[in-house]
C-alpha positions in Angstrom: 94.0 130.8 69.9 93.7 128.2 72.6 96.7 125.9 72.3 96.6 124.1 75.7 100.3 124.9 76.1 101.7 125.5 79.5 102.6 129.1 80.3 105.7 127.8 82.1 107.1 124.4 83.1 105.0 122.5 85.6 108.0 121.5 87.6 111.8 121.5 87.8 114.4 119.0 88.8 117.5 120.3 90.6 120.3 118.1 91.8 121.8 119.2 95.2 124.7 117.3 96.7 123.9 114.2 94.7 120.2 114.4 95.7 117.6 114.9 93.0 115.0 117.4 94.2 111.7 117.9 92.3 110.4 121.5 92.7 106.8 122.4 92.2 105.3 126.0 92.5 101.7 126.7 93.3 99.9 130.1 93.1 96.2 131.0 93.8 94.0 130.3 90.7 92.3 133.7 90.7 94.3 135.0 87.8 91.3 136.7 86.2 90.5 138.8 89.3 91.9 142.1 90.3 94.3 144.4 88.4 96.0 141.6 86.5 92.9 140.2 84.6 93.9 141.9 81.3 97.4 140.4 81.5 95.8 137.0 82.2 93.5 137.1 79.2 93.7 133.7 77.4 95.3 132.0 80.4 93.4 129.2 82.3 94.6 128.5 85.8 94.3 124.9 86.8 93.1 123.8 90.2 96.2 123.9 92.4 95.4 120.7 94.3 94.8 118.7 91.1 97.8 120.2 89.4 100.0 119.4 92.4 98.8 115.8 92.5 99.5 115.3 88.8 103.0 116.9 89.1 103.9 114.7 92.1 102.8 111.6 90.3 105.0 112.5 87.3 108.0 113.5 89.5 108.1 110.8 92.1 109.8 108.1 90.1 112.5 110.6 88.9 113.6 112.2 92.2 114.6 111.6 95.7 112.7 114.5 97.3 109.7 116.6 96.3 109.5 120.2 97.5 106.4 122.3 96.9 106.6 126.1 97.1 103.0 127.3 97.7 101.4 130.7 97.9 98.0 129.3 98.8 98.0 130.2 102.5 97.6 127.8 105.4 94.3 126.3 104.4 95.0 125.8 100.7 98.5 124.5 101.4 97.3 122.0 104.0 94.7 120.8 101.5 97.4 120.2 98.9 99.4 118.2 101.5 96.3 116.1 102.2 95.2 115.5 98.6 98.6 115.1 96.9 100.5 112.4 98.8 104.2 112.1 98.0 105.3 115.6 98.9 108.3 115.6 101.3 108.4 119.3 102.1 105.8 122.0 101.4 106.8 125.6 102.1 103.7 127.7 102.6 103.6 131.4 101.8 100.8 134.1 102.1 100.4 133.4 105.8 98.6 136.0 107.8 99.6 135.2 111.3 102.7 134.1 113.2 102.4 130.6 114.6 103.9 127.2 114.6 106.5 127.2 111.8 106.1 123.4 111.2 103.1 121.1 110.8 103.2 117.5 109.9 100.3 116.5 107.5 100.6 112.8 106.9 104.1 112.3 105.7 104.4 115.9 104.4 106.2 118.6 106.5 104.5 121.9 105.9 106.9 124.7 106.9 105.8 128.4 107.2 107.8 131.3 108.3 107.6 134.8 109.4 105.9 137.4 107.1 107.5 140.7 105.8 111.0 139.2 105.8 111.3 139.4 109.6 113.1 136.1 109.9 114.8 133.5 107.7 113.5 130.0 107.8 115.7 126.9 107.5 114.6 123.3 106.9 117.1 120.4 107.3 116.0 117.0 105.9 118.1 113.9 106.7 117.8 111.0 104.3 118.3 107.4 105.3 120.2 104.8 103.3 116.9 103.9 101.7 116.6 107.4 100.3 113.6 108.3 102.5 113.4 111.2 104.9 114.3 109.9 108.4 114.7 113.3 110.3 113.4 116.8 109.9 114.4 120.0 111.6 112.9 123.5 111.1 114.6 126.6 112.6 114.0 130.3 112.5 116.9 132.8 112.2 116.3 136.4 113.4 117.6 138.9 110.9 120.4 141.1 112.3 123.9 142.3 111.6 125.3 138.8 111.7 123.1 137.9 108.7 124.7 139.3 105.5 122.4 141.3 103.2 121.6 139.8 99.8 124.1 141.6 97.5 121.6 142.3 94.7 118.9 143.7 97.0 121.5 145.7 99.0 122.7 147.2 95.7 119.2 148.2 94.7 118.6 149.8 98.1 121.9 151.7 97.9 121.2 152.9 94.4 117.7 154.1 95.5 119.2 156.0 98.4 121.9 157.6 96.1 119.3 158.8 93.6 117.1 160.2 96.4 120.1 162.0 98.0 121.1 163.5 94.6 117.7 165.0 94.3 116.5 162.8 91.5 112.9 161.8 91.5 112.4 158.1 92.2 109.4 155.9 91.8 108.1 153.4 94.3 105.2 151.0 93.5 103.2 149.4 96.3 100.8 146.6 95.6 98.3 145.5 98.2 95.0 143.8 98.8 92.1 145.1 100.8 92.1 142.0 103.1 95.9 142.0 103.6 96.6 142.6 107.3 100.0 144.1 106.6 99.3 146.6 103.9 98.0 149.4 106.2 101.3 149.3 108.2 103.3 149.4 105.0 101.2 152.4 103.8 102.0 154.3 107.0 105.7 153.7 106.6 105.6 154.8 102.9 103.8 158.0 103.9 106.6 158.7 106.4 109.2 158.3 103.7 107.1 160.5 101.4 107.0 163.3 103.9 110.8 163.1 104.3 111.6 163.1 100.6 108.7 165.3 99.4 108.1 165.5 95.7 111.3 163.6 95.0 109.4 160.4 95.6 106.7 159.2 93.2 104.6 156.7 95.2 102.0 154.7 93.3 99.5 152.4 95.2 97.9 149.5 93.3 95.1 147.6 95.0 94.4 144.1 93.8 90.6 143.5 94.0 89.3 140.0 94.2 
């Protein structure tokens, strides 16, 4: 039945160091395309630009900063920054090229970092006494030995290696899109691993069409 209820909260408020931050997440609206259309049955995706504008309007009186996490790509994220004024920081994902990590669109800083986890991105926002952003700084951090691994991910990788070394069959799922410029490189690397581990590795490729 159509209830009109939200699948998940439209936003979240997190207090960090005494500063109230409103968080909004945006994803592409094509939920009924590709391999996930059955799982999305009965779900209606709202226009991300309109949804962002409404969320910002509700959040602005309650918070000091509004941060949007967007997977819309450069064009879609830039449109959100233009059409939904009041966003302090928009972090853009699903980017397909390396380029300028920061772009100012009106009063919104759009930050976008390296793909495939090649670098860490950091954004520093300095608030003035009036509570408004008075300075912004974006920096990229190359991943190396001086950057500690995430403990949970490191544990998963270690467990994967131990299972493979013990001769157990392990499964690896790879999701990709035909227009994704990085998937072909990932496939080549997976094939190399498959040749090394033989039938101990069960690789399954899933292509999202849409």
